[in-house]
N, CA, C and O atoms as CSV, one atom per row, in Angstrom:
chain,resi,resn,atom,element,x,y,z
A,1,MET,N,N,-16.579,-21.208,-8.300
A,1,MET,CA,C,-16.732,-19.884,-8.756
A,1,MET,C,C,-16.003,-19.140,-7.749
A,1,MET,O,O,-16.287,-19.470,-6.598
A,2,PRO,N,N,-15.005,-18.081,-7.896
A,2,PRO,CA,C,-14.442,-17.534,-6.844
A,2,PRO,C,C,-15.297,-16.590,-5.908
A,2,PRO,O,O,-16.343,-16.048,-6.263
A,3,TYR,N,N,-14.736,-16.473,-4.716
A,3,TYR,CA,C,-15.483,-15.854,-3.800
A,3,TYR,C,C,-14.970,-14.278,-3.913
A,3,TYR,O,O,-13.853,-14.111,-4.402
A,4,LYS,N,N,-15.711,-13.134,-3.494
A,4,LYS,CA,C,-15.226,-11.835,-3.499
A,4,LYS,C,C,-14.781,-11.645,-2.095
A,4,LYS,O,O,-15.336,-12.235,-1.168
A,5,LEU,N,N,-13.718,-10.771,-1.918
A,5,LEU,CA,C,-13.341,-10.437,-0.650
A,5,LEU,C,C,-13.520,-8.911,-0.531
A,5,LEU,O,O,-13.335,-8.185,-1.508
A,6,PHE,N,N,-13.869,-8.448,0.634
A,6,PHE,CA,C,-14.163,-7.052,0.883
A,6,PHE,C,C,-13.278,-6.690,2.119
A,6,PHE,O,O,-13.019,-7.630,2.870
A,7,ASP,N,N,-12.813,-5.544,2.413
A,7,ASP,CA,C,-12.293,-4.996,3.695
A,7,ASP,C,C,-13.309,-4.175,4.349
A,7,ASP,O,O,-14.193,-3.604,3.711
A,8,TYR,N,N,-13.173,-4.106,5.784
A,8,TYR,CA,C,-13.926,-3.193,6.387
A,8,TYR,C,C,-13.429,-1.733,6.254
A,8,TYR,O,O,-12.216,-1.532,6.200
A,9,VAL,N,N,-14.183,-0.849,6.206
A,9,VAL,CA,C,-13.713,0.666,6.272
A,9,VAL,C,C,-14.327,1.251,7.535
A,9,VAL,O,O,-15.511,1.023,7.784
A,10,ASP,N,N,-13.610,1.961,8.309
A,10,ASP,CA,C,-14.190,2.797,9.539
A,10,ASP,C,C,-15.009,3.870,9.053
A,10,ASP,O,O,-15.133,4.098,7.850
A,11,GLY,N,N,-15.578,4.540,9.966
A,11,GLY,CA,C,-16.096,5.736,9.932
A,11,GLY,C,C,-15.431,6.940,9.406
A,11,GLY,O,O,-16.136,7.850,8.971
A,12,HIS,N,N,-14.072,7.048,9.399
A,12,HIS,CA,C,-13.390,8.141,8.636
A,12,HIS,C,C,-12.882,7.588,7.362
A,12,HIS,O,O,-11.925,8.148,6.826
A,13,GLY,N,N,-13.439,6.518,6.808
A,13,GLY,CA,C,-13.120,5.984,5.403
A,13,GLY,C,C,-11.588,5.252,5.383
A,13,GLY,O,O,-10.957,5.116,4.335
A,14,ARG,N,N,-11.155,4.862,6.533
A,14,ARG,CA,C,-9.893,4.005,6.599
A,14,ARG,C,C,-10.159,2.733,6.318
A,14,ARG,O,O,-11.170,2.154,6.716
A,15,ASN,N,N,-9.236,2.204,5.592
A,15,ASN,CA,C,-9.422,0.744,5.334
A,15,ASN,C,C,-8.678,0.100,6.453
A,15,ASN,O,O,-7.451,0.028,6.383
A,16,VAL,N,N,-9.325,-0.375,7.481
A,16,VAL,CA,C,-8.542,-1.049,8.662
A,16,VAL,C,C,-7.888,-2.224,8.245
A,16,VAL,O,O,-6.685,-2.220,8.507
A,17,PHE,N,N,-8.322,-3.246,7.665
A,17,PHE,CA,C,-7.528,-4.320,7.143
A,17,PHE,C,C,-6.370,-4.044,6.469
A,17,PHE,O,O,-5.351,-4.675,6.750
A,18,LYS,N,N,-6.368,-3.025,5.449
A,18,LYS,CA,C,-5.245,-2.779,4.650
A,18,LYS,C,C,-4.123,-2.029,5.599
A,18,LYS,O,O,-2.918,-2.263,5.506
A,19,ASP,N,N,-4.698,-1.101,6.518
A,19,ASP,CA,C,-3.623,-0.724,7.290
A,19,ASP,C,C,-2.905,-1.709,8.271
A,19,ASP,O,O,-1.695,-1.600,8.473
A,20,TRP,N,N,-3.608,-2.605,8.837
A,20,TRP,CA,C,-2.915,-3.740,9.475
A,20,TRP,C,C,-1.927,-4.491,8.668
A,20,TRP,O,O,-0.824,-4.777,9.133
A,21,THR,N,N,-2.283,-4.810,7.499
A,21,THR,CA,C,-1.436,-5.566,6.464
A,21,THR,C,C,-0.117,-4.869,6.136
A,21,THR,O,O,0.966,-5.402,5.894
A,22,GLN,N,N,-0.420,-3.590,6.175
A,22,GLN,CA,C,0.940,-2.734,5.599
A,22,GLN,C,C,2.075,-2.693,6.932
A,22,GLN,O,O,3.232,-2.319,6.743
A,23,GLY,N,N,1.623,-3.088,8.164
A,23,GLY,CA,C,2.698,-3.255,9.232
A,23,GLY,C,C,3.351,-4.506,9.324
A,23,GLY,O,O,4.336,-4.690,10.039
A,24,LEU,N,N,2.709,-5.549,8.466
A,24,LEU,CA,C,3.467,-6.909,8.331
A,24,LEU,C,C,4.740,-6.845,7.827
A,24,LEU,O,O,5.084,-5.932,7.077
A,25,GLN,N,N,5.613,-7.899,8.236
A,25,GLN,CA,C,6.908,-8.106,7.667
A,25,GLN,C,C,6.593,-8.750,6.239
A,25,GLN,O,O,5.482,-9.191,5.945
A,26,LYS,N,N,7.671,-8.752,5.408
A,26,LYS,CA,C,7.430,-9.192,4.043
A,26,LYS,C,C,7.066,-10.757,4.011
A,26,LYS,O,O,6.181,-11.152,3.252
A,27,LYS,N,N,7.748,-11.617,4.828
A,27,LYS,CA,C,7.467,-13.073,4.729
A,27,LYS,C,C,5.972,-13.384,5.387
A,27,LYS,O,O,5.218,-14.248,4.940
A,28,GLU,N,N,5.683,-12.559,6.490
A,28,GLU,CA,C,4.270,-12.836,7.134
A,28,GLU,C,C,3.277,-12.351,5.964
A,28,GLU,O,O,2.368,-13.118,5.646
A,29,LEU,N,N,3.412,-11.091,5.296
A,29,LEU,CA,C,2.582,-10.749,4.222
A,29,LEU,C,C,2.272,-11.607,3.172
A,29,LEU,O,O,1.132,-11.699,2.716
A,30,ALA,N,N,3.538,-12.445,2.632
A,30,ALA,CA,C,3.418,-13.156,1.600
A,30,ALA,C,C,2.538,-14.496,2.094
A,30,ALA,O,O,1.776,-15.009,1.276
A,31,LYS,N,N,2.643,-15.004,3.319
A,31,LYS,CA,C,1.752,-16.140,3.847
A,31,LYS,C,C,0.338,-15.655,3.845
A,31,LYS,O,O,-0.572,-16.406,3.496
A,32,LEU,N,N,0.118,-14.387,4.234
A,32,LEU,CA,C,-1.164,-13.972,4.467
A,32,LEU,C,C,-1.935,-13.960,2.996
A,32,LEU,O,O,-3.039,-14.462,2.787
A,33,ASN,N,N,-1.264,-13.406,2.213
A,33,ASN,CA,C,-1.608,-13.280,0.757
A,33,ASN,C,C,-1.932,-14.564,0.029
A,33,ASN,O,O,-2.869,-14.669,-0.762
A,34,ALA,N,N,-1.040,-15.595,0.370
A,34,ALA,CA,C,-1.361,-17.100,-0.129
A,34,ALA,C,C,-2.702,-17.586,0.408
A,34,ALA,O,O,-3.509,-18.119,-0.354
A,35,LYS,N,N,-2.999,-17.383,1.920
A,35,LYS,CA,C,-4.244,-17.758,2.527
A,35,LYS,C,C,-5.357,-17.008,1.941
A,35,LYS,O,O,-6.415,-17.599,1.728
A,36,LEU,N,N,-5.230,-15.801,1.667
A,36,LEU,CA,C,-6.291,-14.879,0.997
A,36,LEU,C,C,-6.661,-15.568,-0.181
A,36,LEU,O,O,-7.850,-15.789,-0.409
A,37,ASP,N,N,-5.654,-15.974,-1.048
A,37,ASP,CA,C,-5.887,-16.332,-2.490
A,37,ASP,C,C,-6.508,-17.731,-2.167
A,37,ASP,O,O,-7.473,-18.047,-2.863
A,38,MET,N,N,-6.160,-18.468,-1.367
A,38,MET,CA,C,-6.928,-19.696,-1.050
A,38,MET,C,C,-8.430,-19.601,-0.806
A,38,MET,O,O,-9.296,-20.254,-1.388
A,39,LEU,N,N,-8.607,-18.653,0.176
A,39,LEU,CA,C,-9.923,-18.231,0.647
A,39,LEU,C,C,-10.833,-17.757,-0.664
A,39,LEU,O,O,-11.980,-18.167,-0.843
A,40,GLU,N,N,-10.238,-16.953,-1.437
A,40,GLU,CA,C,-11.016,-16.157,-2.718
A,40,GLU,C,C,-11.214,-17.499,-3.591
A,40,GLU,O,O,-12.244,-17.478,-4.263
A,41,MET,N,N,-10.552,-18.477,-3.692
A,41,MET,CA,C,-10.613,-19.547,-4.686
A,41,MET,C,C,-11.549,-20.487,-4.241
A,41,MET,O,O,-12.419,-20.836,-5.038
A,42,HIS,N,N,-11.527,-21.037,-2.932
A,42,HIS,CA,C,-12.321,-22.076,-2.386
A,42,HIS,C,C,-13.228,-21.807,-1.298
A,42,HIS,O,O,-13.810,-22.768,-0.796
A,43,GLY,N,N,-13.461,-20.508,-0.807
A,43,GLY,CA,C,-14.471,-20.174,0.041
A,43,GLY,C,C,-13.859,-20.987,1.412
A,43,GLY,O,O,-12.666,-21.117,1.688
A,44,ALA,N,N,-14.940,-21.460,2.134
A,44,ALA,CA,C,-14.778,-22.140,3.354
A,44,ALA,C,C,-14.143,-23.546,3.460
A,44,ALA,O,O,-13.733,-24.078,4.492
A,45,ASP,N,N,-14.134,-24.137,1.989
A,45,ASP,CA,C,-13.656,-25.344,1.927
A,45,ASP,C,C,-12.004,-25.336,1.854
A,45,ASP,O,O,-11.372,-25.333,0.798
A,46,LEU,N,N,-11.519,-25.333,2.964
A,46,LEU,CA,C,-10.065,-25.063,2.926
A,46,LEU,C,C,-9.574,-26.171,3.924
A,46,LEU,O,O,-10.377,-26.807,4.607
A,47,PHE,N,N,-8.158,-26.381,3.978
A,47,PHE,CA,C,-7.644,-27.372,4.706
A,47,PHE,C,C,-8.291,-27.375,6.215
A,47,PHE,O,O,-8.658,-26.326,6.744
A,48,PRO,N,N,-8.380,-28.459,6.761
A,48,PRO,CA,C,-8.970,-28.390,8.300
A,48,PRO,C,C,-8.322,-27.391,9.184
A,48,PRO,O,O,-7.091,-27.375,9.193
A,49,ASN,N,N,-8.933,-26.611,9.878
A,49,ASN,CA,C,-8.400,-25.697,10.781
A,49,ASN,C,C,-7.746,-24.439,10.170
A,49,ASN,O,O,-7.125,-23.658,10.890
A,50,THR,N,N,-7.865,-24.273,9.044
A,50,THR,CA,C,-7.364,-23.094,8.354
A,50,THR,C,C,-8.315,-21.909,8.646
A,50,THR,O,O,-7.869,-20.821,9.010
A,51,LEU,N,N,-9.397,-22.103,8.509
A,51,LEU,CA,C,-10.582,-21.149,8.935
A,51,LEU,C,C,-11.282,-21.748,10.249
A,51,LEU,O,O,-11.776,-22.875,10.212
A,52,SER,N,N,-11.309,-21.015,11.333
A,52,SER,CA,C,-12.009,-21.621,12.537
A,52,SER,C,C,-12.692,-20.572,13.122
A,52,SER,O,O,-12.438,-19.409,12.809
A,53,GLY,N,N,-13.683,-20.911,14.082
A,53,GLY,CA,C,-14.385,-20.008,14.880
A,53,GLY,C,C,-13.969,-19.257,15.931
A,53,GLY,O,O,-12.903,-19.612,16.434
A,54,THR,N,N,-14.527,-18.303,16.406
A,54,THR,CA,C,-14.032,-17.546,17.621
A,54,THR,C,C,-15.254,-17.668,18.838
A,54,THR,O,O,-16.258,-18.356,18.653
A,55,ASN,N,N,-15.059,-17.038,19.872
A,55,ASN,CA,C,-15.979,-17.126,20.905
A,55,ASN,C,C,-17.269,-16.190,20.547
A,55,ASN,O,O,-18.289,-16.223,21.236
A,56,THR,N,N,-17.127,-15.377,19.435
A,56,THR,CA,C,-18.256,-14.656,19.041
A,56,THR,C,C,-18.836,-15.157,17.738
A,56,THR,O,O,-18.130,-15.228,16.732
A,57,ALA,N,N,-20.288,-15.555,17.740
A,57,ALA,CA,C,-20.818,-16.382,16.544
A,57,ALA,C,C,-20.762,-15.506,15.261
A,57,ALA,O,O,-21.073,-14.315,15.236
A,58,GLY,N,N,-20.352,-16.196,14.252
A,58,GLY,CA,C,-20.463,-15.421,13.050
A,58,GLY,C,C,-18.957,-14.741,12.761
A,58,GLY,O,O,-18.720,-14.130,11.720
A,59,ILE,N,N,-18.161,-14.896,13.626
A,59,ILE,CA,C,-16.701,-14.340,13.313
A,59,ILE,C,C,-15.898,-15.487,13.228
A,59,ILE,O,O,-15.979,-16.383,14.068
A,60,GLN,N,N,-15.128,-15.524,12.273
A,60,GLN,CA,C,-14.046,-16.482,12.052
A,60,GLN,C,C,-12.773,-15.973,11.920
A,60,GLN,O,O,-12.650,-14.809,11.540
A,61,LYS,N,N,-11.645,-16.754,12.211
A,61,LYS,CA,C,-10.306,-16.537,12.121
A,61,LYS,C,C,-9.684,-17.109,11.151
A,61,LYS,O,O,-9.995,-18.297,11.068
A,62,LEU,N,N,-8.722,-16.670,10.157
A,62,LEU,CA,C,-7.998,-17.259,9.331
A,62,LEU,C,C,-6.646,-17.583,9.850
A,62,LEU,O,O,-5.850,-16.678,10.102
A,63,ARG,N,N,-6.386,-18.702,10.002
A,63,ARG,CA,C,-4.991,-19.078,10.792
A,63,ARG,C,C,-3.968,-19.110,9.603
A,63,ARG,O,O,-4.037,-19.748,8.552
A,64,VAL,N,N,-2.996,-18.248,10.055
A,64,VAL,CA,C,-1.695,-17.923,9.263
A,64,VAL,C,C,-0.784,-18.370,10.194
A,64,VAL,O,O,-0.746,-17.851,11.310
A,65,HIS,N,N,0.120,-19.463,9.811
A,65,HIS,CA,C,1.178,-19.855,10.753
A,65,HIS,C,C,2.622,-19.264,10.484
A,65,HIS,O,O,2.917,-19.055,9.307
A,66,GLY,N,N,3.468,-19.002,11.389
A,66,GLY,CA,C,4.886,-18.416,11.152
A,66,GLY,C,C,5.403,-17.943,12.530
A,66,GLY,O,O,4.924,-18.232,13.627
A,67,LYS,N,N,6.341,-17.259,12.299
A,67,LYS,CA,C,6.827,-16.690,13.686
A,67,LYS,C,C,6.039,-15.755,14.502
A,67,LYS,O,O,6.169,-15.709,15.725
A,68,VAL,N,N,5.147,-14.939,13.783
A,68,VAL,CA,C,3.971,-14.465,14.412
A,68,VAL,C,C,2.675,-15.193,13.878
A,68,VAL,O,O,2.473,-15.402,12.682
A,69,GLN,N,N,1.916,-15.516,14.787
A,69,GLN,CA,C,0.645,-16.255,14.505
A,69,GLN,C,C,-0.386,-15.037,14.106
A,69,GLN,O,O,-0.866,-14.259,14.930
A,70,LEU,N,N,-0.627,-15.013,12.749
A,70,LEU,CA,C,-1.550,-13.909,12.246
A,70,LEU,C,C,-2.894,-14.647,12.271
A,70,LEU,O,O,-3.010,-15.826,11.938
A,71,ARG,N,N,-3.880,-13.885,12.679
A,71,ARG,CA,C,-5.358,-14.286,12.766
A,71,ARG,C,C,-6.297,-13.282,12.411
A,71,ARG,O,O,-7.008,-12.691,13.224
A,72,PRO,N,N,-6.289,-13.088,11.119
A,72,PRO,CA,C,-7.215,-11.867,10.553
A,72,PRO,C,C,-8.658,-12.375,10.942
A,72,PRO,O,O,-8.917,-13.578,10.947
A,73,LEU,N,N,-9.467,-11.531,11.225
A,73,LEU,CA,C,-10.888,-11.970,11.526
A,73,LEU,C,C,-11.834,-11.409,10.576
A,73,LEU,O,O,-11.818,-10.225,10.239
A,74,LEU,N,N,-12.733,-12.353,10.112
A,74,LEU,CA,C,-13.593,-12.188,9.057
A,74,LEU,C,C,-14.793,-12.694,9.300
A,74,LEU,O,O,-14.976,-13.316,10.346
A,75,CYS,N,N,-15.848,-12.509,8.344
A,75,CYS,CA,C,-17.130,-12.932,8.479
A,75,CYS,C,C,-17.376,-13.367,7.035
A,75,CYS,O,O,-16.812,-12.877,6.057
A,76,LEU,N,N,-18.433,-14.501,7.015
A,76,LEU,CA,C,-18.906,-14.929,5.552
A,76,LEU,C,C,-20.031,-13.893,5.129
A,76,LEU,O,O,-20.960,-13.689,5.911
A,77,GLY,N,N,-19.977,-13.319,4.065
A,77,GLY,CA,C,-21.003,-12.307,3.666
A,77,GLY,C,C,-20.539,-10.792,4.234
A,77,GLY,O,O,-19.441,-10.341,3.908
A,78,PRO,N,N,-21.231,-10.223,4.894
A,78,PRO,CA,C,-22.531,-10.496,5.608
A,78,PRO,C,C,-23.539,-10.090,4.441
A,78,PRO,O,O,-24.630,-10.625,4.638
A,79,ILE,N,N,-23.516,-9.457,3.502
A,79,ILE,CA,C,-24.301,-9.286,2.525
A,79,ILE,C,C,-24.988,-10.290,1.645
A,79,ILE,O,O,-26.200,-10.459,1.508
A,80,ASP,N,N,-23.868,-11.006,1.001
A,80,ASP,CA,C,-24.250,-12.182,0.075
A,80,ASP,C,C,-23.442,-13.524,0.808
A,80,ASP,O,O,-22.304,-13.849,0.469
A,81,VAL,N,N,-24.080,-14.102,1.663
A,81,VAL,CA,C,-23.400,-15.119,2.468
A,81,VAL,C,C,-22.789,-16.375,1.518
A,81,VAL,O,O,-21.915,-17.167,1.870
A,82,ASP,N,N,-23.394,-16.346,0.392
A,82,ASP,CA,C,-23.054,-17.558,-0.783
A,82,ASP,C,C,-21.781,-17.154,-1.510
A,82,ASP,O,O,-21.137,-17.989,-2.145
A,83,ALA,N,N,-21.364,-15.712,-1.410
A,83,ALA,CA,C,-20.369,-15.588,-2.474
A,83,ALA,C,C,-19.279,-14.545,-2.053
A,83,ALA,O,O,-18.526,-14.038,-2.884
A,84,GLU,N,N,-19.235,-14.245,-0.687
A,84,GLU,CA,C,-18.291,-13.184,-0.364
A,84,GLU,C,C,-17.711,-13.328,1.144
A,84,GLU,O,O,-18.376,-14.049,1.888
A,85,PHE,N,N,-16.697,-12.802,1.608
A,85,PHE,CA,C,-16.134,-12.830,2.866
A,85,PHE,C,C,-15.750,-11.292,3.013
A,85,PHE,O,O,-15.275,-10.606,2.108
A,86,THR,N,N,-16.046,-10.852,4.354
A,86,THR,CA,C,-15.394,-9.510,4.425
A,86,THR,C,C,-14.453,-9.430,5.528
A,86,THR,O,O,-14.835,-9.668,6.673
A,87,LEU,N,N,-13.108,-9.076,5.239
A,87,LEU,CA,C,-12.194,-9.043,6.269
A,87,LEU,C,C,-12.383,-7.722,7.321
A,87,LEU,O,O,-12.357,-6.542,6.972
A,88,LEU,N,N,-12.559,-8.180,8.554
A,88,LEU,CA,C,-12.932,-7.168,9.477
A,88,LEU,C,C,-11.940,-6.510,10.112
A,88,LEU,O,O,-12.017,-5.284,10.191
A,89,MET,N,N,-10.792,-7.231,10.699
A,89,MET,CA,C,-9.716,-6.551,11.224
A,89,MET,C,C,-8.656,-7.493,11.402
A,89,MET,O,O,-8.910,-8.697,11.428
A,90,GLY,N,N,-7.410,-7.029,11.535
A,90,GLY,CA,C,-6.164,-7.910,11.760
A,90,GLY,C,C,-6.089,-8.324,13.275
A,90,GLY,O,O,-6.547,-7.559,14.124
A,91,ALA,N,N,-5.562,-9.428,13.600
A,91,ALA,CA,C,-5.227,-9.796,14.962
A,91,ALA,C,C,-3.989,-10.809,14.769
A,91,ALA,O,O,-3.546,-11.302,13.732
A,92,THR,N,N,-3.608,-10.947,16.004
A,92,THR,CA,C,-2.420,-12.061,16.362
A,92,THR,C,C,-2.957,-13.182,17.334
A,92,THR,O,O,-4.023,-12.933,17.898
A,93,GLU,N,N,-2.480,-14.113,17.535
A,93,GLU,CA,C,-2.507,-15.048,18.505
A,93,GLU,C,C,-1.358,-15.555,19.455
A,93,GLU,O,O,-0.315,-16.003,18.980
A,94,ARG,N,N,-1.554,-15.482,20.659
A,94,ARG,CA,C,-0.313,-15.909,21.515
A,94,ARG,C,C,-0.828,-16.658,22.527
A,94,ARG,O,O,-1.834,-16.232,23.092
A,95,ASP,N,N,-0.349,-17.675,22.866
A,95,ASP,CA,C,-0.816,-18.712,23.985
A,95,ASP,C,C,-2.128,-19.078,23.566
A,95,ASP,O,O,-2.879,-19.024,24.541
A,96,SER,N,N,-2.745,-19.441,22.491
A,96,SER,CA,C,-4.064,-19.747,22.010
A,96,SER,C,C,-5.238,-18.446,22.507
A,96,SER,O,O,-6.422,-18.696,22.732
A,97,LYS,N,N,-4.747,-17.326,22.593
A,97,LYS,CA,C,-5.516,-16.066,22.877
A,97,LYS,C,C,-5.371,-15.116,21.972
A,97,LYS,O,O,-4.241,-14.793,21.604
A,98,LEU,N,N,-6.453,-14.543,21.490
A,98,LEU,CA,C,-6.330,-13.431,20.397
A,98,LEU,C,C,-5.805,-12.244,21.019
A,98,LEU,O,O,-6.108,-11.951,22.176
A,99,VAL,N,N,-4.982,-11.501,20.265
A,99,VAL,CA,C,-4.273,-10.290,20.648
A,99,VAL,C,C,-4.750,-9.260,19.582
A,99,VAL,O,O,-4.418,-9.428,18.408
A,100,PRO,N,N,-5.619,-8.059,20.001
A,100,PRO,CA,C,-6.077,-7.649,21.171
A,100,PRO,C,C,-7.140,-8.821,21.764
A,100,PRO,O,O,-7.747,-9.632,21.065
A,101,GLU,N,N,-7.197,-8.718,23.013
A,101,GLU,CA,C,-8.068,-9.878,23.755
A,101,GLU,C,C,-9.490,-9.768,23.218
A,101,GLU,O,O,-10.153,-10.792,23.052
A,102,ASP,N,N,-9.989,-8.540,22.937
A,102,ASP,CA,C,-11.516,-8.428,22.645
A,102,ASP,C,C,-11.764,-8.286,20.868
A,102,ASP,O,O,-12.735,-7.858,20.245
A,103,ALA,N,N,-10.575,-8.787,20.441
A,103,ALA,CA,C,-10.555,-8.703,18.858
A,103,ALA,C,C,-12.011,-9.223,18.239
A,103,ALA,O,O,-12.661,-8.601,17.399
A,104,ASP,N,N,-12.316,-10.267,18.726
A,104,ASP,CA,C,-13.738,-10.863,18.190
A,104,ASP,C,C,-14.992,-9.986,18.214
A,104,ASP,O,O,-15.864,-9.844,17.357
A,105,LYS,N,N,-14.835,-9.375,19.562
A,105,LYS,CA,C,-16.136,-8.605,19.817
A,105,LYS,C,C,-16.016,-7.321,18.897
A,105,LYS,O,O,-17.019,-6.892,18.327
A,106,THR,N,N,-14.875,-6.757,18.768
A,106,THR,CA,C,-14.651,-5.475,17.789
A,106,THR,C,C,-14.962,-6.017,16.469
A,106,THR,O,O,-15.694,-5.291,15.795
A,107,ALA,N,N,-14.569,-7.167,15.907
A,107,ALA,CA,C,-14.873,-7.636,14.810
A,107,ALA,C,C,-16.284,-7.680,14.596
A,107,ALA,O,O,-16.753,-7.187,13.570
A,108,ASP,N,N,-17.032,-8.235,15.482
A,108,ASP,CA,C,-18.649,-8.288,15.355
A,108,ASP,C,C,-18.998,-6.899,15.287
A,108,ASP,O,O,-19.918,-6.611,14.521
A,109,ALA,N,N,-18.478,-6.039,15.897
A,109,ALA,CA,C,-19.136,-4.464,15.887
A,109,ALA,C,C,-18.823,-3.984,14.377
A,109,ALA,O,O,-19.650,-3.344,13.727
A,110,HIS,N,N,-17.654,-4.322,13.916
A,110,HIS,CA,C,-17.601,-3.992,12.489
A,110,HIS,C,C,-18.330,-4.623,11.458
A,110,HIS,O,O,-18.534,-4.051,10.387
A,111,LYS,N,N,-18.798,-5.933,11.738
A,111,LYS,CA,C,-19.755,-6.745,10.963
A,111,LYS,C,C,-21.036,-5.987,11.030
A,111,LYS,O,O,-21.633,-5.706,9.991
A,112,ASN,N,N,-21.517,-5.620,12.282
A,112,ASN,CA,C,-22.743,-4.949,12.252
A,112,ASN,C,C,-22.787,-3.382,11.673
A,112,ASN,O,O,-23.800,-2.798,11.287
A,113,SER,N,N,-21.655,-2.943,11.704
A,113,SER,CA,C,-21.598,-1.642,10.785
A,113,SER,C,C,-21.553,-1.904,9.309
A,113,SER,O,O,-21.805,-1.010,8.502
A,114,VAL,N,N,-21.259,-3.025,8.978
A,114,VAL,CA,C,-21.296,-3.192,7.473
A,114,VAL,C,C,-22.775,-3.624,7.034
A,114,VAL,O,O,-23.262,-3.408,5.924
A,115,LEU,N,N,-23.394,-4.265,8.092
A,115,LEU,CA,C,-24.752,-4.721,7.801
A,115,LEU,C,C,-25.648,-3.424,7.980
A,115,LEU,O,O,-26.771,-3.543,7.491
A,116,ALA,N,N,-25.410,-2.385,8.499
A,116,ALA,CA,C,-26.155,-1.164,8.656
A,116,ALA,C,C,-25.789,-0.364,7.378
A,116,ALA,O,O,-26.721,0.155,6.764
A,117,ASP,N,N,-24.543,-0.215,6.925
A,117,ASP,CA,C,-24.287,0.661,5.702
A,117,ASP,C,C,-23.216,-0.097,4.729
A,117,ASP,O,O,-22.038,0.255,4.658
A,118,SER,N,N,-23.683,-1.003,4.113
A,118,SER,CA,C,-22.624,-1.885,3.191
A,118,SER,C,C,-22.046,-0.792,2.131
A,118,SER,O,O,-20.957,-1.053,1.619
A,119,ASN,N,N,-22.587,0.199,1.835
A,119,ASN,CA,C,-22.077,1.062,0.530
A,119,ASN,C,C,-20.905,1.769,1.109
A,119,ASN,O,O,-20.022,2.099,0.318
A,120,ASN,N,N,-20.735,2.104,2.606
A,120,ASN,CA,C,-19.734,3.014,2.912
A,120,ASN,C,C,-18.843,2.228,3.801
A,120,ASN,O,O,-17.677,2.611,3.901
A,121,ARG,N,N,-19.282,1.048,4.544
A,121,ARG,CA,C,-18.308,0.390,5.601
A,121,ARG,C,C,-17.674,-0.658,4.959
A,121,ARG,O,O,-17.169,-1.459,5.746
A,122,ARG,N,N,-17.538,-0.909,3.805
A,122,ARG,CA,C,-16.619,-1.895,3.217
A,122,ARG,C,C,-16.186,-1.557,1.705
A,122,ARG,O,O,-16.871,-0.930,0.897
A,123,LYS,N,N,-14.993,-2.065,1.504
A,123,LYS,CA,C,-14.855,-1.924,-0.047
A,123,LYS,C,C,-14.146,-3.173,-0.587
A,123,LYS,O,O,-13.717,-4.022,0.194
A,124,LYS,N,N,-14.030,-3.283,-1.809
A,124,LYS,CA,C,-13.237,-4.440,-2.595
A,124,LYS,C,C,-11.921,-4.448,-1.824
A,124,LYS,O,O,-11.388,-3.393,-1.481
A,125,HIS,N,N,-11.370,-5.715,-1.537
A,125,HIS,CA,C,-10.184,-5.952,-0.914
A,125,HIS,C,C,-8.948,-5.366,-1.697
A,125,HIS,O,O,-8.741,-5.576,-2.892
A,126,GLU,N,N,-8.248,-4.693,-0.966
A,126,GLU,CA,C,-6.899,-4.046,-1.350
A,126,GLU,C,C,-5.877,-4.789,-1.105
A,126,GLU,O,O,-5.458,-4.754,0.052
A,127,ARG,N,N,-5.165,-5.685,-2.106
A,127,ARG,CA,C,-4.117,-6.402,-1.582
A,127,ARG,C,C,-2.859,-5.521,-1.461
A,127,ARG,O,O,-2.472,-4.628,-2.215
A,128,VAL,N,N,-2.331,-5.987,-0.345
A,128,VAL,CA,C,-0.905,-5.318,-0.047
A,128,VAL,C,C,0.059,-6.209,-0.329
A,128,VAL,O,O,-0.134,-7.377,0.008
A,129,GLY,N,N,1.307,-5.838,-1.011
A,129,GLY,CA,C,2.348,-6.776,-1.276
A,129,GLY,C,C,3.208,-6.344,-1.965
A,129,GLY,O,O,4.169,-7.051,-2.271
């Protein structure tokens, strides 16, 4: 059964993940969308190291390789942990470090906002392509 994907929405109603993806090059965007399709179909049962943890518990990064190492940050659930993922923010990785440096902590704050108000702080994933 496919998983549902959601995007984090900030306090001003902005879809933070969509805004990030709109700034990507066409090739990067195609690779990201392919990985998101895999995530939607298979959940966490992806190729090894495609989905990996961060220094913050409950925050994972989706590894998208390319000229720029994309590392969108997400969480399982957080409302229905058996059937959904929430894309919390976009990030990249350089020299094995997230950019921005505190991206996992920011993603965790976004996750907590979703937990506090899931009706207004996330929406169904909007594919950019």
